[in-house]
C-alpha positions as CSV (number, residue, x, y, z in Angstrom):
1,M,-4.1,9.7,1.1
2,S,-1.1,12.0,0.8
3,G,-2.1,14.0,3.9
4,H,-2.7,10.7,6.0
5,K,-0.6,10.8,9.3
6,T,0.0,8.2,11.8
7,T,-0.5,8.4,15.7
8,F,2.6,7.0,17.5
9,A,2.9,5.7,21.0
10,L,6.1,6.9,22.5
11,F,8.3,4.7,24.7
12,F,11.4,6.0,26.5
13,G,13.9,3.6,27.6
14,N,16.2,4.1,30.7
15,R,19.0,2.6,32.6
16,G,19.5,3.9,36.1
17,F,23.3,4.6,36.1
18,F,23.0,6.8,33.1
19,P,22.0,10.3,33.3
20,A,18.3,10.5,33.8
21,S,18.2,14.1,33.0
22,V,18.1,13.4,29.3
23,I,14.6,11.7,29.7
24,A,12.7,14.9,30.2
25,A,14.4,16.5,27.3
26,A,13.8,13.5,25.1
27,R,10.0,13.5,25.9
28,E,9.7,17.1,24.9
29,E,12.0,16.9,21.7
30,M,10.4,13.8,20.4
31,G,6.8,15.1,20.8
32,Q,7.7,18.4,19.1
33,A,9.6,16.8,16.3
34,L,6.7,14.3,15.4
35,K,4.1,16.9,15.7
36,A,6.1,19.1,13.3
37,Q,5.7,16.4,10.7
38,G,1.9,16.3,11.3
39,H,1.8,13.3,13.4
40,E,0.2,12.7,16.7
41,V,1.7,11.2,19.9
42,L,0.6,9.2,22.9
43,S,2.9,9.3,25.8
44,L,2.7,7.6,29.3
45,D,2.3,10.2,32.0
46,A,5.7,11.5,33.3
47,D,4.7,10.6,36.8
48,A,3.4,7.0,35.9
49,T,7.0,5.6,36.2
50,R,10.4,7.0,37.2
51,H,11.0,9.9,34.9
52,G,8.2,8.8,32.6
53,A,10.5,6.0,31.2
54,V,10.8,2.3,31.4
55,E,13.7,0.5,33.1
56,T,12.3,-2.4,35.3
57,P,9.9,-5.2,34.3
58,R,7.4,-3.6,36.8
59,E,7.7,-0.3,34.8
60,G,7.4,-2.3,31.5
61,E,4.0,-3.8,32.8
62,V,2.8,-0.3,33.6
63,Y,3.6,0.8,30.0
64,A,2.0,-2.4,28.6
65,N,-1.2,-1.6,30.4
66,F,-1.0,1.9,28.9
67,L,-0.9,0.4,25.4
68,R,-3.8,-2.0,26.2
69,E,-5.9,0.9,27.4
70,N,-5.1,2.9,24.1
71,R,-5.4,-0.1,21.7
72,G,-6.6,1.1,18.3
73,K,-5.5,4.6,18.9
74,F,-1.9,4.3,17.6
75,G,-0.4,2.7,14.5
76,G,3.1,2.1,15.7
77,V,5.5,2.5,18.7
78,I,8.7,4.6,18.6
79,L,11.1,3.1,21.2
80,C,13.2,6.0,22.1
81,L,16.6,5.5,23.8
82,P,17.9,8.8,25.2
83,N,20.4,6.7,27.0
84,F,21.5,3.0,27.0
85,G,18.0,1.8,28.0
86,D,17.1,-1.6,29.7
87,E,16.4,-4.5,27.6
88,T,14.1,-6.4,30.0
89,G,11.9,-3.6,30.9
90,A,11.5,-3.1,27.1
91,V,10.5,-6.5,26.5
92,A,8.0,-6.5,29.2
93,A,6.4,-3.3,27.9
94,L,6.3,-4.2,24.1
95,K,6.1,-7.9,23.6
96,D,2.4,-7.6,22.9
97,A,2.3,-4.2,21.2
98,G,0.7,-5.6,18.2
99,V,2.0,-3.0,15.9
100,P,5.2,-1.9,14.3
101,I,8.1,-0.8,16.6
102,W,10.9,1.4,15.5
103,I,14.0,1.6,17.8
104,Q,15.5,5.1,17.7
105,A,18.7,5.9,19.5
106,Y,20.1,9.4,20.4
107,P,23.6,10.2,19.2
108,D,26.4,11.2,21.6
109,D,28.1,14.5,21.4
110,L,32.0,14.4,21.4
111,D,32.0,17.3,23.8
112,R,29.7,15.5,26.2
113,M,31.5,12.1,26.7
114,A,32.2,12.2,30.4
115,P,30.4,9.5,32.5
116,A,27.9,12.2,33.8
117,T,26.7,13.3,30.5
118,R,27.2,10.6,27.8
119,R,24.3,8.5,26.6
120,D,25.8,5.2,25.2
121,A,22.5,4.7,23.3
122,F,24.7,3.6,20.2
123,C,25.5,0.4,22.2
124,G,22.2,0.1,24.0
125,K,20.3,-0.1,20.7
126,I,22.4,-3.1,19.7
127,S,21.5,-4.7,23.1
128,I,17.8,-4.0,22.7
129,M,17.7,-5.5,19.2
130,D,19.5,-8.5,20.4
131,V,17.2,-9.3,23.3
132,F,14.2,-8.5,21.2
133,R,15.3,-11.1,18.7
134,Q,15.8,-13.5,21.5
135,Y,12.2,-13.1,22.7
136,G,10.7,-13.0,19.2
137,V,9.6,-9.3,19.4
138,K,9.4,-7.9,15.9
139,F,11.0,-4.4,15.4
140,T,12.2,-2.0,12.7
141,A,15.7,-0.5,12.7
142,L,16.5,2.1,10.2
143,Q,19.7,3.8,9.1
144,P,21.6,5.7,10.5
145,H,22.2,3.7,13.6
146,T,21.6,6.9,15.8
147,V,19.7,9.9,14.8
148,R,18.8,13.2,16.4
149,P,15.0,14.1,16.6
150,G,14.3,16.9,14.3
151,S,17.2,16.4,11.9
152,D,16.4,15.7,8.2
153,R,17.5,12.1,8.6
154,F,15.1,11.8,11.5
155,K,12.4,13.0,9.4
156,A,13.1,10.6,6.6
157,N,13.0,7.8,9.2
158,V,9.8,8.9,10.5
159,D,8.2,9.1,7.0
160,E,9.5,5.6,6.3
161,F,8.1,4.2,9.5
162,A,4.8,5.8,9.1
163,R,4.4,4.2,5.7
164,I,5.2,0.8,7.3
165,C,2.7,1.3,9.9
166,R,0.0,2.3,7.5
167,V,0.6,-0.9,5.4
168,V,0.7,-3.2,8.3
169,A,-2.6,-1.6,9.8
170,G,-4.3,-1.5,6.4
171,V,-3.5,-5.0,4.9
172,R,-3.9,-6.7,8.3
173,G,-7.7,-7.3,8.3
174,M,-8.5,-6.0,4.9
175,V,-11.6,-7.0,3.0
176,V,-11.5,-7.3,-0.7
177,G,-14.6,-7.9,-2.9
178,A,-14.4,-10.4,-5.7
179,I,-17.3,-9.4,-8.1
180,G,-18.1,-12.1,-10.6
181,A,-16.5,-15.4,-11.3
182,R,-13.0,-15.6,-12.7
183,T,-13.2,-15.7,-16.5
184,T,-12.6,-19.3,-17.6
185,A,-9.6,-18.3,-19.7
186,F,-7.8,-16.3,-17.1
187,K,-6.3,-19.1,-15.0
188,T,-3.5,-16.6,-14.4
189,V,-5.6,-14.8,-11.7
190,R,-6.4,-17.8,-9.7
191,I,-6.3,-17.2,-6.0
192,D,-6.6,-19.4,-2.6
193,E,-9.1,-17.6,-0.4
194,V,-8.2,-19.8,2.5
195,T,-4.6,-18.7,2.3
196,L,-5.6,-15.1,2.2
197,Q,-7.8,-15.5,5.2
198,R,-5.0,-17.2,7.2
199,Y,-3.0,-13.9,6.5
200,G,-6.0,-11.9,7.8
201,I,-7.4,-10.9,4.3
202,T,-11.1,-11.8,3.9
203,V,-12.5,-12.1,0.4
204,E,-16.2,-11.4,-0.1
205,T,-17.8,-12.9,-3.3
206,L,-20.7,-11.4,-5.2
207,D,-22.4,-12.7,-8.2
208,L,-22.1,-10.5,-11.3
209,G,-25.5,-11.2,-12.4
210,E,-26.9,-9.6,-9.3
211,V,-24.8,-6.6,-9.9
212,I,-26.1,-6.3,-13.5
213,A,-29.6,-6.7,-12.2
214,R,-29.0,-3.8,-9.7
215,V,-27.7,-1.6,-12.4
216,K,-30.7,-2.1,-14.6
217,A,-32.9,-1.2,-11.7
218,V,-31.3,2.2,-11.1
219,Q,-33.4,5.2,-12.4
220,P,-32.1,8.6,-13.4
221,G,-34.2,10.2,-10.7
222,D,-32.8,8.0,-7.9
223,E,-30.8,9.7,-5.2
224,G,-27.2,10.3,-6.1
225,Y,-27.6,9.8,-9.8
226,K,-27.0,13.5,-10.8
227,A,-24.1,13.8,-8.5
228,K,-22.5,10.7,-9.9
229,M,-23.3,11.9,-13.5
230,Q,-21.3,15.0,-12.7
231,V,-18.4,13.2,-11.4
232,M,-18.2,10.7,-14.3
233,T,-18.7,13.5,-17.0
234,N,-16.0,15.7,-15.5
235,Y,-13.6,12.7,-15.0
236,A,-12.7,12.1,-18.7
237,A,-13.7,13.6,-22.3
238,W,-16.9,11.8,-23.5
239,D,-16.9,13.3,-27.1
240,G,-18.4,10.6,-29.4
241,A,-19.4,8.3,-26.6
242,P,-23.1,7.5,-26.7
243,A,-25.3,8.8,-24.0
244,R,-26.7,5.4,-23.1
245,A,-23.1,4.2,-22.3
246,L,-22.6,7.2,-20.0
247,D,-25.9,6.4,-18.3
248,Q,-25.1,2.8,-17.8
249,I,-21.6,3.7,-16.4
250,V,-23.1,6.0,-14.0
251,K,-25.5,3.5,-12.7
252,L,-22.6,0.9,-12.4
253,A,-20.6,3.3,-10.4
254,M,-23.7,3.9,-8.1
255,V,-24.1,0.2,-7.5
256,L,-20.4,-0.4,-6.8
257,D,-20.3,2.4,-4.3
258,T,-23.2,0.7,-2.5
259,I,-21.5,-2.6,-2.4
260,I,-18.2,-0.9,-1.1
261,E,-20.3,0.5,1.7
262,D,-22.3,-2.5,2.5
263,Y,-19.5,-4.9,2.7
264,Q,-16.9,-2.4,4.0
265,L,-14.5,-3.2,1.2
266,D,-11.0,-1.9,1.1
267,A,-10.4,-3.1,-2.4
268,L,-12.3,-5.0,-5.1
269,A,-11.7,-7.0,-8.2
270,L,-14.3,-7.1,-11.0
271,R,-15.1,-9.4,-13.9
272,C,-15.0,-6.9,-16.6
273,W,-15.9,-8.9,-19.7
274,T,-17.8,-10.0,-21.6
275,E,-21.2,-9.9,-19.7
276,L,-21.0,-6.2,-19.0
277,Q,-20.5,-5.6,-22.7
278,A,-23.3,-8.1,-23.7
279,Q,-25.9,-7.0,-21.2
280,L,-25.1,-3.4,-20.5
281,G,-23.1,-2.3,-23.5
282,I,-20.3,-0.8,-21.5
283,S,-16.7,-1.5,-20.3
284,P,-16.1,-0.6,-16.7
285,C,-12.5,0.7,-17.0
286,V,-13.4,4.4,-16.2
287,V,-15.4,3.4,-13.1
288,L,-12.4,1.5,-11.8
289,G,-10.0,4.2,-12.5
290,E,-12.3,6.7,-10.5
291,L,-12.3,4.3,-7.7
292,N,-8.6,4.0,-7.7
293,G,-8.2,7.7,-7.7
294,R,-10.3,7.8,-4.5
295,G,-8.0,5.3,-2.8
296,L,-10.1,2.3,-3.2
297,P,-8.1,-0.1,-5.3
298,A,-10.2,-1.7,-8.0
299,A,-8.4,-4.4,-10.2
300,C,-10.0,-5.8,-13.4
301,E,-10.3,-9.4,-14.5
302,V,-11.2,-10.5,-10.9
303,D,-7.5,-10.3,-10.0
304,V,-8.0,-10.4,-6.3
305,G,-4.2,-10.8,-5.8
306,N,-3.4,-7.5,-7.5
307,A,-6.3,-5.8,-5.6
308,V,-4.5,-6.7,-2.4
309,I,-1.1,-5.4,-3.5
310,M,-2.7,-2.2,-5.0
311,H,-4.1,-1.5,-1.4
312,A,-0.5,-2.0,0.0
313,L,1.0,0.1,-2.5
314,N,-1.7,2.9,-2.0
315,L,-1.1,2.7,1.8
316,A,2.7,2.9,1.4
317,S,2.8,5.9,-1.3
318,G,-0.3,7.7,0.0
319,Q,-1.2,8.0,-3.7
320,P,-3.3,5.9,-6.0
321,A,-2.3,2.6,-7.6
322,A,-3.1,1.0,-10.9
323,C,-3.2,-2.4,-12.2
324,L,-1.6,-2.9,-15.6
325,D,-0.4,-5.7,-18.1
326,W,3.2,-6.6,-18.6
327,N,2.3,-6.0,-22.3
328,N,5.0,-5.4,-24.9
329,N,8.8,-5.1,-25.4
330,Y,10.0,-1.7,-26.3
331,E,12.2,-2.3,-29.4
332,D,15.5,-3.9,-28.3
333,H,15.8,-2.1,-24.9
334,D,16.4,-4.8,-22.3
335,D,15.3,-2.6,-19.5
336,K,12.2,-1.0,-21.1
337,C,8.7,-2.4,-21.8
338,I,5.2,-1.0,-22.4
339,L,2.8,-1.3,-19.5
340,F,-0.8,-1.0,-20.5
341,H,-4.4,-1.6,-19.6
342,C,-7.7,-0.8,-21.2
343,G,-8.3,2.2,-19.1
344,P,-8.6,1.7,-15.5
345,V,-5.8,4.0,-14.6
346,P,-6.8,6.9,-12.4
347,K,-6.6,10.3,-13.9
348,E,-4.2,11.1,-11.1
349,L,-1.6,9.0,-12.8
350,M,-2.4,10.0,-16.4
351,A,-0.3,12.6,-18.4
352,A,-3.6,14.5,-19.4
353,K,-7.3,14.0,-19.2
354,G,-8.4,10.7,-20.8
355,R,-10.9,10.1,-23.6
356,I,-13.7,7.5,-23.4
357,S,-13.6,5.0,-26.2
358,D,-15.2,1.7,-27.4
359,H,-13.1,-1.3,-26.4
360,S,-11.5,-1.7,-29.7
361,I,-10.1,-5.3,-28.7
362,L,-13.4,-6.7,-27.6
363,A,-15.3,-5.1,-30.4
364,N,-13.9,-8.0,-32.6
365,A,-16.1,-10.4,-30.6
366,M,-18.9,-8.1,-29.2
367,G,-19.4,-5.8,-32.2
368,A,-18.6,-2.2,-32.4
369,G,-20.3,0.3,-29.8
370,N,-20.9,-2.3,-27.0
371,G,-17.6,-1.6,-25.0
372,Y,-17.5,2.2,-24.3
373,G,-16.0,3.0,-21.1
374,C,-12.2,2.6,-21.7
375,N,-10.3,5.7,-20.7
376,V,-7.7,6.1,-23.3
377,G,-4.6,8.1,-22.7
378,R,-0.9,7.9,-21.5
379,I,0.5,7.2,-18.1
380,A,2.3,10.2,-16.6
381,L,6.0,10.5,-16.3
382,M,6.9,9.3,-12.8
383,D,9.2,7.2,-10.6
384,F,7.1,4.3,-9.4
385,T,7.2,1.2,-7.2
386,F,5.6,-1.9,-8.5
387,G,4.5,-5.3,-7.2
388,S,2.2,-8.3,-7.7
389,L,0.8,-10.9,-5.3
390,M,-0.2,-14.6,-5.6
391,T,-1.0,-17.4,-3.3
392,D,1.1,-20.6,-3.5
393,D,1.1,-23.8,-1.4
394,G,-0.5,-22.0,1.5
395,K,1.8,-18.8,1.3
396,L,1.4,-15.4,0.1
397,K,4.1,-14.6,-2.2
398,T,4.9,-11.1,-3.7
399,Y,7.6,-9.4,-5.6
400,L,8.6,-5.6,-5.4
401,G,10.6,-3.3,-7.5
402,Q,11.1,0.3,-8.7
403,G,11.3,2.1,-12.0
404,K,10.2,5.1,-14.0
405,I,7.8,6.0,-16.7
406,T,9.7,7.6,-19.5
407,A,8.9,10.0,-22.3
408,D,9.6,7.5,-24.9
409,P,6.9,7.6,-27.5
410,I,4.2,5.0,-28.2
411,P,2.5,4.8,-31.6
412,R,-0.6,6.9,-31.7
413,E,-2.8,3.9,-32.6
414,F,-2.0,2.1,-29.4
415,F,-5.3,1.3,-27.7
416,G,-5.9,2.0,-24.0
417,C,-3.7,3.7,-21.3
418,A,-0.1,2.9,-21.6
419,G,3.4,4.1,-20.8
420,V,7.0,3.1,-21.4
421,A,8.5,1.7,-18.2
422,E,12.2,1.7,-17.5
423,I,13.1,-0.9,-14.9
424,P,16.7,-1.7,-14.2
425,G,17.1,-5.4,-14.3
426,L,13.8,-5.8,-16.1
427,Q,15.0,-9.2,-17.6
428,Q,15.7,-10.5,-14.2
429,V,12.2,-9.4,-13.1
430,L,10.6,-11.2,-16.1
431,L,12.5,-14.4,-15.5
432,H,11.3,-14.3,-11.8
433,I,7.6,-13.7,-12.8
434,G,7.6,-16.5,-15.4
435,T,9.7,-19.1,-13.4
436,Q,7.8,-18.4,-10.0
437,G,4.3,-18.6,-11.5
438,H,3.3,-15.0,-11.1
439,R,0.7,-13.1,-12.9
440,H,0.6,-11.2,-16.2
441,H,-0.5,-8.2,-14.2
442,V,1.6,-5.8,-12.2
443,S,0.4,-3.0,-10.1
444,L,2.3,0.2,-9.5
445,T,2.0,3.6,-7.5
446,P,4.1,6.7,-7.7
447,G,7.2,7.2,-5.7
448,R,10.0,4.9,-4.4
449,V,8.4,3.1,-1.5
450,Q,9.7,-0.5,-1.9
451,A,11.6,-0.4,1.4
452,P,8.6,0.3,3.6
453,L,6.6,-2.2,1.7
454,R,9.3,-4.9,2.1
455,E,9.4,-4.3,5.8
456,A,5.6,-4.2,6.4
457,L,4.8,-7.1,4.1
458,G,7.7,-9.4,4.8
459,H,8.9,-8.7,8.3
460,Y,5.5,-7.8,10.0
461,L,2.8,-9.6,8.0
462,G,4.8,-12.7,6.9
463,F,4.5,-12.6,3.3
464,E,7.3,-14.0,1.0
465,V,8.8,-10.9,-0.5
466,A,11.3,-11.2,-3.5
467,L,13.3,-8.3,-5.1
468,P,14.1,-9.7,-8.4
469,Q,16.0,-6.5,-9.6
470,E,18.6,-7.5,-7.1
471,S,19.1,-11.2,-8.3
472,R,21.0,-12.7,-11.1
473,A,19.9,-16.3,-11.2
474,W,16.6,-18.0,-11.0
475,K,15.5,-21.6,-10.8
476,A,12.4,-22.9,-12.5
């Protein structure tokens, strides 16, 4: 995921009484700067319009046809303004683009301000944004207002816009698997599939009984068994875990891989207790962690909402995501808490290789030895972005924030995979969660990617996005 790059369609705006000589230079500079960052570009042929740019509505239609012919080959459009640019031509070209649009404007140089050489893209960008708003064309504007291709600030802008494009493309039309019915007691993970569908997210439901039957039918001699056994044995330390548990976990992993392929899932949420413990004698935590590490978000407790936000987090950061519990206070620190789950954290987010253990919490009800599969360890030190998602009254609502996993100690006897999270404004976050009806789960991914997530989910996809760290008052 970290090496994933985006293909951009390049649009060059023009206004005839400004110097057209800057268009040819911009075509070359933009292409080189984006390719230097590993991205691919699609550009209208230089001879398709005057200077290979768009000024008039007729030229705009030429560019719109270019986008239609290349539909599916680009993740976003970069609207480049080498000079002022014409608003009407840009609207004609991009009103049906169907992807995020970043408006980038060239800066003027103080030694080139004569009428024959100045650009005025600073002003032109404002005009383009104004008219796009009038026509309802969604766009992205980043700071600084003008930026030179190839500069460090341009590189940061491109990186942020690429993340926006990945989230929009990946969440729009995603398919999430809900495997097993929601556990009766967990009304906290209720979700409205019809609302999700209205936002373009499809839920495919599968019966857990069928999954268990398929696991029982797998034989050690089946194709893929040995390879999956090697993957799982290398994934964590299995000292003390019974061989029968490893065997069942390998079989479950194989069955889930088949389901993912058959239904073309982008994420899944699994009913993880107590049938798996009762009928297979395992907990699926390490299997979910391995899926998360591969970039296939896997939430436990049939939390479809967090499976969706995990996918968004994964796309934004280019790194794995994990679903955790808001679990414990950390002494009297207002901005610290313990985040925890039984063991679905991918190894890429753990401080060291985990150790497979029995499920010491479920052992009280299921008996000792029937819940091996929890991957016990500690979450690695990192900055992270967090979020959660729910459906409410026909709307998708999410909150986002940022924090860090600290080196603060957790008692050795603490079960599962956990870390101390420091989150500025944590008390506001918790008030928001409680008063707005959000889940006891929260998902996180490494890095600080709140800004592109907010833009992608809120602006382009229409989710209601809250940033509770920035608020001071909440209404129940």
